[in-house]
PDB file of N, CA, C and O in Angstrom:
ATOM      1  N   GLU A   1       3.588 -15.810 -28.761  1.00  0.00           N
ATOM      2  CA  GLU A   1       3.032 -15.897 -27.432  1.00  0.00           C
ATOM      3  C   GLU A   1       3.954 -15.192 -26.455  1.00  0.00           C
ATOM      4  O   GLU A   1       5.176 -15.299 -26.561  1.00  0.00           O
ATOM      5  N   CYS A   2       3.370 -14.466 -25.497  1.00  0.00           N
ATOM      6  CA  CYS A   2       4.191 -13.725 -24.569  1.00  0.00           C
ATOM      7  C   CYS A   2       3.652 -14.037 -23.144  1.00  0.00           C
ATOM      8  O   CYS A   2       2.444 -14.020 -22.904  1.00  0.00           O
ATOM      9  N   ARG A   3       4.540 -14.307 -22.264  1.00  0.00           N
ATOM     10  CA  ARG A   3       4.098 -14.554 -20.830  1.00  0.00           C
ATOM     11  C   ARG A   3       4.811 -13.483 -19.974  1.00  0.00           C
ATOM     12  O   ARG A   3       6.026 -13.302 -20.057  1.00  0.00           O
ATOM     13  N   ILE A   4       4.035 -12.806 -19.178  1.00  0.00           N
ATOM     14  CA  ILE A   4       4.628 -11.850 -18.224  1.00  0.00           C
ATOM     15  C   ILE A   4       4.514 -12.428 -16.819  1.00  0.00           C
ATOM     16  O   ILE A   4       3.432 -12.819 -16.382  1.00  0.00           O
ATOM     17  N   ARG A   5       5.630 -12.476 -16.128  1.00  0.00           N
ATOM     18  CA  ARG A   5       5.653 -13.067 -14.765  1.00  0.00           C
ATOM     19  C   ARG A   5       6.131 -11.985 -13.803  1.00  0.00           C
ATOM     20  O   ARG A   5       6.819 -11.031 -14.164  1.00  0.00           O
ATOM     21  N   GLY A   6       5.730 -12.192 -12.590  1.00  0.00           N
ATOM     22  CA  GLY A   6       6.218 -11.265 -11.514  1.00  0.00           C
ATOM     23  C   GLY A   6       5.078 -10.998 -10.511  1.00  0.00           C
ATOM     24  O   GLY A   6       4.075 -11.707 -10.437  1.00  0.00           O
ATOM     25  N   VAL A   7       5.311  -9.945  -9.766  1.00  0.00           N
ATOM     26  CA  VAL A   7       4.381  -9.577  -8.724  1.00  0.00           C
ATOM     27  C   VAL A   7       3.107  -9.095  -9.400  1.00  0.00           C
ATOM     28  O   VAL A   7       3.191  -8.300 -10.336  1.00  0.00           O
ATOM     29  N   LYS A   8       1.941  -9.536  -8.972  1.00  0.00           N
ATOM     30  CA  LYS A   8       0.647  -9.106  -9.534  1.00  0.00           C
ATOM     31  C   LYS A   8       0.328  -7.697  -9.072  1.00  0.00           C
ATOM     32  O   LYS A   8      -0.119  -6.860  -9.857  1.00  0.00           O
ATOM     33  N   THR A   9       0.547  -7.454  -7.858  1.00  0.00           N
ATOM     34  CA  THR A   9       0.271  -6.070  -7.305  1.00  0.00           C
ATOM     35  C   THR A   9       0.892  -5.928  -5.966  1.00  0.00           C
ATOM     36  O   THR A   9       1.113  -6.914  -5.264  1.00  0.00           O
ATOM     37  N   ASN A  10       1.181  -4.697  -5.595  1.00  0.00           N
ATOM     38  CA  ASN A  10       1.729  -4.447  -4.277  1.00  0.00           C
ATOM     39  C   ASN A  10       0.759  -3.582  -3.416  1.00  0.00           C
ATOM     40  O   ASN A  10       1.151  -2.958  -2.429  1.00  0.00           O
ATOM     41  N   ILE A  11      -0.454  -3.584  -3.826  1.00  0.00           N
ATOM     42  CA  ILE A  11      -1.488  -2.793  -3.065  1.00  0.00           C
ATOM     43  C   ILE A  11      -1.594  -3.285  -1.606  1.00  0.00           C
ATOM     44  O   ILE A  11      -1.637  -2.419  -0.732  1.00  0.00           O
ATOM     45  N   PRO A  12      -1.639  -4.547  -1.261  1.00  0.00           N
ATOM     46  CA  PRO A  12      -1.680  -4.916   0.114  1.00  0.00           C
ATOM     47  C   PRO A  12      -0.481  -4.425   0.950  1.00  0.00           C
ATOM     48  O   PRO A  12      -0.633  -4.054   2.114  1.00  0.00           O
ATOM     49  N   PHE A  13       0.670  -4.431   0.352  1.00  0.00           N
ATOM     50  CA  PHE A  13       1.840  -3.879   0.996  1.00  0.00           C
ATOM     51  C   PHE A  13       1.690  -2.365   1.184  1.00  0.00           C
ATOM     52  O   PHE A  13       1.940  -1.849   2.273  1.00  0.00           O
ATOM     53  N   LEU A  14       1.302  -1.689   0.179  1.00  0.00           N
ATOM     54  CA  LEU A  14       1.086  -0.267   0.284  1.00  0.00           C
ATOM     55  C   LEU A  14       0.009   0.078   1.343  1.00  0.00           C
ATOM     56  O   LEU A  14       0.144   1.077   2.050  1.00  0.00           O
ATOM     57  N   LEU A  15      -1.028  -0.720   1.451  1.00  0.00           N
ATOM     58  CA  LEU A  15      -2.070  -0.467   2.482  1.00  0.00           C
ATOM     59  C   LEU A  15      -1.446  -0.652   3.841  1.00  0.00           C
ATOM     60  O   LEU A  15      -1.705   0.119   4.764  1.00  0.00           O
ATOM     61  N   ASN A  16      -0.606  -1.696   3.969  1.00  0.00           N
ATOM     62  CA  ASN A  16       0.065  -1.915   5.258  1.00  0.00           C
ATOM     63  C   ASN A  16       0.942  -0.692   5.672  1.00  0.00           C
ATOM     64  O   ASN A  16       0.970  -0.278   6.831  1.00  0.00           O
ATOM     65  N   VAL A  17       1.642  -0.153   4.670  1.00  0.00           N
ATOM     66  CA  VAL A  17       2.417   1.031   4.924  1.00  0.00           C
ATOM     67  C   VAL A  17       1.575   2.216   5.306  1.00  0.00           C
ATOM     68  O   VAL A  17       1.827   2.878   6.312  1.00  0.00           O
ATOM     69  N   MET A  18       0.560   2.484   4.488  1.00  0.00           N
ATOM     70  CA  MET A  18      -0.208   3.681   4.663  1.00  0.00           C
ATOM     71  C   MET A  18      -1.062   3.635   5.953  1.00  0.00           C
ATOM     72  O   MET A  18      -1.426   4.690   6.472  1.00  0.00           O
ATOM     73  N   THR A  19      -1.381   2.453   6.470  1.00  0.00           N
ATOM     74  CA  THR A  19      -2.233   2.405   7.679  1.00  0.00           C
ATOM     75  C   THR A  19      -1.389   2.224   8.930  1.00  0.00           C
ATOM     76  O   THR A  19      -1.940   2.104  10.024  1.00  0.00           O
ATOM     77  N   HIS A  20      -0.058   2.200   8.799  1.00  0.00           N
ATOM     78  CA  HIS A  20       0.805   2.056   9.927  1.00  0.00           C
ATOM     79  C   HIS A  20       0.805   3.323  10.769  1.00  0.00           C
ATOM     80  O   HIS A  20       1.013   4.393  10.197  1.00  0.00           O
ATOM     81  N   PRO A  21       0.589   3.292  12.069  1.00  0.00           N
ATOM     82  CA  PRO A  21       0.521   4.519  12.856  1.00  0.00           C
ATOM     83  C   PRO A  21       1.719   5.398  12.764  1.00  0.00           C
ATOM     84  O   PRO A  21       1.567   6.619  12.784  1.00  0.00           O
ATOM     85  N   GLU A  22       2.894   4.863  12.664  1.00  0.00           N
ATOM     86  CA  GLU A  22       4.067   5.742  12.548  1.00  0.00           C
ATOM     87  C   GLU A  22       4.103   6.417  11.208  1.00  0.00           C
ATOM     88  O   GLU A  22       4.531   7.569  11.133  1.00  0.00           O
ATOM     89  N   PHE A  23       3.668   5.755  10.118  1.00  0.00           N
ATOM     90  CA  PHE A  23       3.644   6.362   8.818  1.00  0.00           C
ATOM     91  C   PHE A  23       2.552   7.486   8.809  1.00  0.00           C
ATOM     92  O   PHE A  23       2.771   8.548   8.226  1.00  0.00           O
ATOM     93  N   GLU A  24       1.484   7.264   9.400  1.00  0.00           N
ATOM     94  CA  GLU A  24       0.387   8.243   9.425  1.00  0.00           C
ATOM     95  C   GLU A  24       0.779   9.551  10.112  1.00  0.00           C
ATOM     96  O   GLU A  24       0.218  10.607   9.819  1.00  0.00           O
ATOM     97  N   THR A  25       1.745   9.472  11.025  1.00  0.00           N
ATOM     98  CA  THR A  25       2.239  10.702  11.694  1.00  0.00           C
ATOM     99  C   THR A  25       3.038  11.572  10.712  1.00  0.00           C
ATOM    100  O   THR A  25       3.162  12.786  10.873  1.00  0.00           O
ATOM    101  N   GLY A  26       3.581  10.885   9.677  1.00  0.00           N
ATOM    102  CA  GLY A  26       4.390  11.586   8.677  1.00  0.00           C
ATOM    103  C   GLY A  26       5.847  11.743   9.060  1.00  0.00           C
ATOM    104  O   GLY A  26       6.604  12.444   8.388  1.00  0.00           O
ATOM    105  N   ILE A  27       6.243  11.080  10.155  1.00  0.00           N
ATOM    106  CA  ILE A  27       7.637  11.218  10.649  1.00  0.00           C
ATOM    107  C   ILE A  27       8.293   9.861  10.478  1.00  0.00           C
ATOM    108  O   ILE A  27       8.361   9.077  11.425  1.00  0.00           O
ATOM    109  N   VAL A  28       8.789   9.570   9.243  1.00  0.00           N
ATOM    110  CA  VAL A  28       9.436   8.314   8.991  1.00  0.00           C
ATOM    111  C   VAL A  28      10.713   8.592   8.248  1.00  0.00           C
ATOM    112  O   VAL A  28      10.892   9.676   7.692  1.00  0.00           O
ATOM    113  N   THR A  29      11.618   7.606   8.231  1.00  0.00           N
ATOM    114  CA  THR A  29      12.849   7.785   7.443  1.00  0.00           C
ATOM    115  C   THR A  29      12.873   6.754   6.324  1.00  0.00           C
ATOM    116  O   THR A  29      11.940   5.965   6.173  1.00  0.00           O
ATOM    117  N   THR A  30      13.949   6.766   5.541  1.00  0.00           N
ATOM    118  CA  THR A  30      14.084   5.806   4.474  1.00  0.00           C
ATOM    119  C   THR A  30      14.273   4.382   4.964  1.00  0.00           C
ATOM    120  O   THR A  30      14.141   3.426   4.199  1.00  0.00           O
ATOM    121  N   ALA A  31      14.587   4.248   6.264  1.00  0.00           N
ATOM    122  CA  ALA A  31      14.742   2.937   6.861  1.00  0.00           C
ATOM    123  C   ALA A  31      13.372   2.350   7.464  1.00  0.00           C
ATOM    124  O   ALA A  31      13.348   1.294   8.097  1.00  0.00           O
ATOM    125  N   PHE A  32      12.298   3.089   7.224  1.00  0.00           N
ATOM    126  CA  PHE A  32      11.009   2.742   7.782  1.00  0.00           C
ATOM    127  C   PHE A  32      10.631   1.245   7.471  1.00  0.00           C
ATOM    128  O   PHE A  32      10.247   0.497   8.370  1.00  0.00           O
ATOM    129  N   ILE A  33      10.749   0.856   6.216  1.00  0.00           N
ATOM    130  CA  ILE A  33      10.334  -0.520   5.799  1.00  0.00           C
ATOM    131  C   ILE A  33      11.233  -1.545   6.421  1.00  0.00           C
ATOM    132  O   ILE A  33      10.757  -2.583   6.879  1.00  0.00           O
ATOM    133  N   ASP A  34      12.581  -1.276   6.453  1.00  0.00           N
ATOM    134  CA  ASP A  34      13.482  -2.179   7.074  1.00  0.00           C
ATOM    135  C   ASP A  34      13.261  -2.310   8.546  1.00  0.00           C
ATOM    136  O   ASP A  34      13.481  -3.383   9.106  1.00  0.00           O
ATOM    137  N   GLU A  35      12.826  -1.234   9.208  1.00  0.00           N
ATOM    138  CA  GLU A  35      12.571  -1.235  10.660  1.00  0.00           C
ATOM    139  C   GLU A  35      11.235  -1.873  11.013  1.00  0.00           C
ATOM    140  O   GLU A  35      10.972  -2.181  12.175  1.00  0.00           O
ATOM    141  N   ASN A  36      10.381  -2.071   9.990  1.00  0.00           N
ATOM    142  CA  ASN A  36       9.035  -2.679  10.222  1.00  0.00           C
ATOM    143  C   ASN A  36       8.831  -3.779   9.218  1.00  0.00           C
ATOM    144  O   ASN A  36       8.065  -3.604   8.270  1.00  0.00           O
ATOM    145  N   PRO A  37       9.502  -4.935   9.391  1.00  0.00           N
ATOM    146  CA  PRO A  37       9.304  -6.016   8.427  1.00  0.00           C
ATOM    147  C   PRO A  37       7.921  -6.628   8.332  1.00  0.00           C
ATOM    148  O   PRO A  37       7.591  -7.316   7.366  1.00  0.00           O
ATOM    149  N   GLU A  38       7.132  -6.369   9.334  1.00  0.00           N
ATOM    150  CA  GLU A  38       5.742  -6.876   9.315  1.00  0.00           C
ATOM    151  C   GLU A  38       4.906  -6.235   8.190  1.00  0.00           C
ATOM    152  O   GLU A  38       3.836  -6.727   7.833  1.00  0.00           O
ATOM    153  N   LEU A  39       5.409  -5.165   7.666  1.00  0.00           N
ATOM    154  CA  LEU A  39       4.675  -4.470   6.536  1.00  0.00           C
ATOM    155  C   LEU A  39       4.646  -5.322   5.296  1.00  0.00           C
ATOM    156  O   LEU A  39       3.757  -5.190   4.454  1.00  0.00           O
ATOM    157  N   LYS A  40       5.669  -6.240   5.180  1.00  0.00           N
ATOM    158  CA  LYS A  40       5.774  -7.108   4.015  1.00  0.00           C
ATOM    159  C   LYS A  40       4.873  -8.329   4.136  1.00  0.00           C
ATOM    160  O   LYS A  40       4.702  -9.081   3.176  1.00  0.00           O
ATOM    161  N   MET A  41       4.306  -8.520   5.300  1.00  0.00           N
ATOM    162  CA  MET A  41       3.419  -9.721   5.517  1.00  0.00           C
ATOM    163  C   MET A  41       2.033  -9.411   5.003  1.00  0.00           C
ATOM    164  O   MET A  41       1.221  -8.771   5.672  1.00  0.00           O
ATOM    165  N   VAL A  42       1.786  -9.886   3.792  1.00  0.00           N
ATOM    166  CA  VAL A  42       0.486  -9.664   3.189  1.00  0.00           C
ATOM    167  C   VAL A  42      -0.165 -11.051   2.888  1.00  0.00           C
ATOM    168  O   VAL A  42       0.523 -12.064   2.758  1.00  0.00           O
ATOM    169  N   SER A  43      -1.458 -11.047   2.790  1.00  0.00           N
ATOM    170  CA  SER A  43      -2.188 -12.254   2.626  1.00  0.00           C
ATOM    171  C   SER A  43      -2.249 -12.657   1.123  1.00  0.00           C
ATOM    172  O   SER A  43      -2.246 -11.802   0.238  1.00  0.00           O
ATOM    173  N   GLU A  44      -2.301 -13.928   0.882  1.00  0.00           N
ATOM    174  CA  GLU A  44      -2.409 -14.429  -0.462  1.00  0.00           C
ATOM    175  C   GLU A  44      -3.867 -14.313  -0.920  1.00  0.00           C
ATOM    176  O   GLU A  44      -4.122 -14.166  -2.115  1.00  0.00           O
ATOM    177  N   SER A  45      -4.806 -14.376  -0.011  1.00  0.00           N
ATOM    178  CA  SER A  45      -6.232 -14.378  -0.362  1.00  0.00           C
ATOM    179  C   SER A  45      -6.760 -12.940  -0.415  1.00  0.00           C
ATOM    180  O   SER A  45      -6.380 -12.106   0.407  1.00  0.00           O
ATOM    181  N   ALA A  46      -7.611 -12.662  -1.355  1.00  0.00           N
ATOM    182  CA  ALA A  46      -8.210 -11.327  -1.432  1.00  0.00           C
ATOM    183  C   ALA A  46      -9.139 -11.029  -0.242  1.00  0.00           C
ATOM    184  O   ALA A  46      -9.417  -9.861   0.029  1.00  0.00           O
ATOM    185  N   TRP A  47      -9.623 -12.055   0.472  1.00  0.00           N
ATOM    186  CA  TRP A  47     -10.554 -11.854   1.530  1.00  0.00           C
ATOM    187  C   TRP A  47      -9.923 -12.025   2.934  1.00  0.00           C
ATOM    188  O   TRP A  47     -10.593 -11.766   3.933  1.00  0.00           O
ATOM    189  N   ASP A  48      -8.659 -12.452   3.023  1.00  0.00           N
ATOM    190  CA  ASP A  48      -7.980 -12.616   4.279  1.00  0.00           C
ATOM    191  C   ASP A  48      -7.043 -11.505   4.499  1.00  0.00           C
ATOM    192  O   ASP A  48      -5.869 -11.582   4.139  1.00  0.00           O
ATOM    193  N   PHE A  49      -7.558 -10.434   5.105  1.00  0.00           N
ATOM    194  CA  PHE A  49      -6.838  -9.203   5.204  1.00  0.00           C
ATOM    195  C   PHE A  49      -5.711  -9.287   6.227  1.00  0.00           C
ATOM    196  O   PHE A  49      -5.838  -9.973   7.241  1.00  0.00           O
ATOM    197  N   ALA A  50      -4.607  -8.587   5.961  1.00  0.00           N
ATOM    198  CA  ALA A  50      -3.456  -8.547   6.876  1.00  0.00           C
ATOM    199  C   ALA A  50      -3.762  -7.785   8.131  1.00  0.00           C
ATOM    200  O   ALA A  50      -3.161  -8.029   9.178  1.00  0.00           O
ATOM    201  N   SER A  51      -4.728  -6.827   8.033  1.00  0.00           N
ATOM    202  CA  SER A  51      -5.015  -6.020   9.242  1.00  0.00           C
ATOM    203  C   SER A  51      -6.541  -5.760   9.164  1.00  0.00           C
ATOM    204  O   SER A  51      -7.149  -5.912   8.105  1.00  0.00           O
ATOM    205  N   ASP A  52      -7.144  -5.364  10.310  1.00  0.00           N
ATOM    206  CA  ASP A  52      -8.525  -4.982  10.382  1.00  0.00           C
ATOM    207  C   ASP A  52      -8.772  -3.699   9.541  1.00  0.00           C
ATOM    208  O   ASP A  52      -9.850  -3.509   8.977  1.00  0.00           O
ATOM    209  N   GLU A  53      -7.752  -2.839   9.477  1.00  0.00           N
ATOM    210  CA  GLU A  53      -7.888  -1.615   8.722  1.00  0.00           C
ATOM    211  C   GLU A  53      -8.223  -1.918   7.256  1.00  0.00           C
ATOM    212  O   GLU A  53      -9.009  -1.202   6.636  1.00  0.00           O
ATOM    213  N   GLN A  54      -7.622  -2.984   6.706  1.00  0.00           N
ATOM    214  CA  GLN A  54      -7.861  -3.303   5.305  1.00  0.00           C
ATOM    215  C   GLN A  54      -9.249  -3.892   5.057  1.00  0.00           C
ATOM    216  O   GLN A  54      -9.709  -3.890   3.915  1.00  0.00           O
ATOM    217  N   SER A  55      -9.924  -4.390   6.075  1.00  0.00           N
ATOM    218  CA  SER A  55     -11.210  -4.995   5.877  1.00  0.00           C
ATOM    219  C   SER A  55     -12.313  -3.948   5.730  1.00  0.00           C
ATOM    220  O   SER A  55     -13.396  -4.269   5.239  1.00  0.00           O
ATOM    221  N   ASP A  56     -12.065  -2.709   6.142  1.00  0.00           N
ATOM    222  CA  ASP A  56     -13.073  -1.595   6.002  1.00  0.00           C
ATOM    223  C   ASP A  56     -12.926  -1.067   4.588  1.00  0.00           C
ATOM    224  O   ASP A  56     -11.966  -0.360   4.282  1.00  0.00           O
ATOM    225  N   GLN A  57     -13.871  -1.404   3.729  1.00  0.00           N
ATOM    226  CA  GLN A  57     -13.788  -0.994   2.264  1.00  0.00           C
ATOM    227  C   GLN A  57     -13.819   0.501   2.098  1.00  0.00           C
ATOM    228  O   GLN A  57     -13.241   1.012   1.139  1.00  0.00           O
ATOM    229  N   ARG A  58     -14.474   1.241   2.998  1.00  0.00           N
ATOM    230  CA  ARG A  58     -14.417   2.772   2.878  1.00  0.00           C
ATOM    231  C   ARG A  58     -13.003   3.263   3.039  1.00  0.00           C
ATOM    232  O   ARG A  58     -12.563   4.118   2.270  1.00  0.00           O
ATOM    233  N   LYS A  59     -12.245   2.733   4.052  1.00  0.00           N
ATOM    234  CA  LYS A  59     -10.913   3.164   4.271  1.00  0.00           C
ATOM    235  C   LYS A  59      -9.991   2.696   3.119  1.00  0.00           C
ATOM    236  O   LYS A  59      -9.118   3.437   2.666  1.00  0.00           O
ATOM    237  N   VAL A  60     -10.208   1.470   2.671  1.00  0.00           N
ATOM    238  CA  VAL A  60      -9.421   0.969   1.523  1.00  0.00           C
ATOM    239  C   VAL A  60      -9.658   1.872   0.275  1.00  0.00           C
ATOM    240  O   VAL A  60      -8.708   2.219  -0.426  1.00  0.00           O
ATOM    241  N   GLY A  61     -10.872   2.226   0.023  1.00  0.00           N
ATOM    242  CA  GLY A  61     -11.209   3.108  -1.073  1.00  0.00           C
ATOM    243  C   GLY A  61     -10.499   4.435  -1.018  1.00  0.00           C
ATOM    244  O   GLY A  61      -9.970   4.918  -2.018  1.00  0.00           O
ATOM    245  N   ALA A  62     -10.493   5.043   0.212  1.00  0.00           N
ATOM    246  CA  ALA A  62      -9.837   6.260   0.410  1.00  0.00           C
ATOM    247  C   ALA A  62      -8.360   6.184   0.171  1.00  0.00           C
ATOM    248  O   ALA A  62      -7.763   7.064  -0.449  1.00  0.00           O
ATOM    249  N   LYS A  63      -7.771   5.111   0.674  1.00  0.00           N
ATOM    250  CA  LYS A  63      -6.282   4.907   0.491  1.00  0.00           C
ATOM    251  C   LYS A  63      -5.998   4.661  -0.981  1.00  0.00           C
ATOM    252  O   LYS A  63      -5.014   5.175  -1.511  1.00  0.00           O
ATOM    253  N   GLU A  64      -6.856   3.870  -1.664  1.00  0.00           N
ATOM    254  CA  GLU A  64      -6.620   3.613  -3.056  1.00  0.00           C
ATOM    255  C   GLU A  64      -6.721   4.886  -3.873  1.00  0.00           C
ATOM    256  O   GLU A  64      -5.909   5.078  -4.778  1.00  0.00           O
ATOM    257  N   ARG A  65      -7.647   5.741  -3.609  1.00  0.00           N
ATOM    258  CA  ARG A  65      -7.776   7.050  -4.262  1.00  0.00           C
ATOM    259  C   ARG A  65      -6.506   7.834  -4.067  1.00  0.00           C
ATOM    260  O   ARG A  65      -6.002   8.428  -5.021  1.00  0.00           O
ATOM    261  N   LEU A  66      -5.972   7.857  -2.869  1.00  0.00           N
ATOM    262  CA  LEU A  66      -4.725   8.609  -2.571  1.00  0.00           C
ATOM    263  C   LEU A  66      -3.583   8.047  -3.393  1.00  0.00           C
ATOM    264  O   LEU A  66      -2.825   8.808  -3.995  1.00  0.00           O
ATOM    265  N   ILE A  67      -3.442   6.709  -3.432  1.00  0.00           N
ATOM    266  CA  ILE A  67      -2.378   6.024  -4.218  1.00  0.00           C
ATOM    267  C   ILE A  67      -2.520   6.396  -5.726  1.00  0.00           C
ATOM    268  O   ILE A  67      -1.534   6.705  -6.394  1.00  0.00           O
ATOM    269  N   ARG A  68      -3.762   6.355  -6.228  1.00  0.00           N
ATOM    270  CA  ARG A  68      -3.925   6.736  -7.648  1.00  0.00           C
ATOM    271  C   ARG A  68      -3.568   8.259  -7.876  1.00  0.00           C
ATOM    272  O   ARG A  68      -2.927   8.586  -8.875  1.00  0.00           O
ATOM    273  N   TYR A  69      -3.962   9.133  -6.999  1.00  0.00           N
ATOM    274  CA  TYR A  69      -3.679  10.526  -7.102  1.00  0.00           C
ATOM    275  C   TYR A  69      -2.150  10.727  -7.136  1.00  0.00           C
ATOM    276  O   TYR A  69      -1.640  11.433  -8.006  1.00  0.00           O
ATOM    277  N   LEU A  70      -1.428  10.113  -6.201  1.00  0.00           N
ATOM    278  CA  LEU A  70       0.028  10.248  -6.137  1.00  0.00           C
ATOM    279  C   LEU A  70       0.662   9.704  -7.388  1.00  0.00           C
ATOM    280  O   LEU A  70       1.614  10.283  -7.911  1.00  0.00           O
ATOM    281  N   ALA A  71       0.138   8.584  -7.879  1.00  0.00           N
ATOM    282  CA  ALA A  71       0.711   7.952  -9.144  1.00  0.00           C
ATOM    283  C   ALA A  71       0.464   8.927 -10.283  1.00  0.00           C
ATOM    284  O   ALA A  71       1.355   9.119 -11.111  1.00  0.00           O
ATOM    285  N   ASN A  72      -0.702   9.548 -10.364  1.00  0.00           N
ATOM    286  CA  ASN A  72      -1.001  10.510 -11.407  1.00  0.00           C
ATOM    287  C   ASN A  72      -0.046  11.689 -11.362  1.00  0.00           C
ATOM    288  O   ASN A  72       0.452  12.142 -12.393  1.00  0.00           O
ATOM    289  N   LEU A  73       0.208  12.192 -10.126  1.00  0.00           N
ATOM    290  CA  LEU A  73       1.184  13.322 -10.006  1.00  0.00           C
ATOM    291  C   LEU A  73       2.571  12.905 -10.432  1.00  0.00           C
ATOM    292  O   LEU A  73       3.262  13.676 -11.098  1.00  0.00           O
ATOM    293  N   ALA A  74       2.996  11.729 -10.077  1.00  0.00           N
ATOM    294  CA  ALA A  74       4.301  11.214 -10.515  1.00  0.00           C
ATOM    295  C   ALA A  74       4.493  11.156 -11.995  1.00  0.00           C
ATOM    296  O   ALA A  74       5.566  11.457 -12.516  1.00  0.00           O
ATOM    297  N   VAL A  75       3.405  10.752 -12.691  1.00  0.00           N
ATOM    298  CA  VAL A  75       3.445  10.571 -14.131  1.00  0.00           C
ATOM    299  C   VAL A  75       3.266  11.856 -14.871  1.00  0.00           C
ATOM    300  O   VAL A  75       4.020  12.178 -15.789  1.00  0.00           O
ATOM    301  N   ASN A  76       2.222  12.617 -14.449  1.00  0.00           N
ATOM    302  CA  ASN A  76       1.825  13.821 -15.198  1.00  0.00           C
ATOM    303  C   ASN A  76       2.259  15.167 -14.647  1.00  0.00           C
ATOM    304  O   ASN A  76       2.120  16.206 -15.292  1.00  0.00           O
ATOM    305  N   GLY A  77       2.800  15.111 -13.409  1.00  0.00           N
ATOM    306  CA  GLY A  77       3.187  16.424 -12.783  1.00  0.00           C
ATOM    307  C   GLY A  77       1.972  17.135 -12.114  1.00  0.00           C
ATOM    308  O   GLY A  77       0.822  16.719 -12.261  1.00  0.00           O
ATOM    309  N   HIS A  78       2.265  18.141 -11.433  1.00  0.00           N
ATOM    310  CA  HIS A  78       1.227  18.931 -10.778  1.00  0.00           C
ATOM    311  C   HIS A  78       0.456  19.766 -11.742  1.00  0.00           C
ATOM    312  O   HIS A  78       1.069  20.416 -12.588  1.00  0.00           O
ATOM    313  N   PRO A  79      -0.865  19.798 -11.674  1.00  0.00           N
ATOM    314  CA  PRO A  79      -1.705  20.515 -12.656  1.00  0.00           C
ATOM    315  C   PRO A  79      -1.423  22.031 -12.678  1.00  0.00           C
ATOM    316  O   PRO A  79      -2.045  22.764 -13.446  1.00  0.00           O
TER     317      PRO A  79
END
């Protein structure tokens, strides 16, 4: 028997980062997360969103597609 423990997912955190106005401008530094600790405040419930931006499923879908695309590039390289 094997039990895996740890963080289930960091998608709510990534959504907080990607929907932050400063991040959307594209002008951030490596200290961005340290300077914005509210990004780490995510909800435990799937339906209690940390921001109004996360409650719009069209925007969430677009952000998720971007995350999946970037992950694919990181693993497989540019086509």
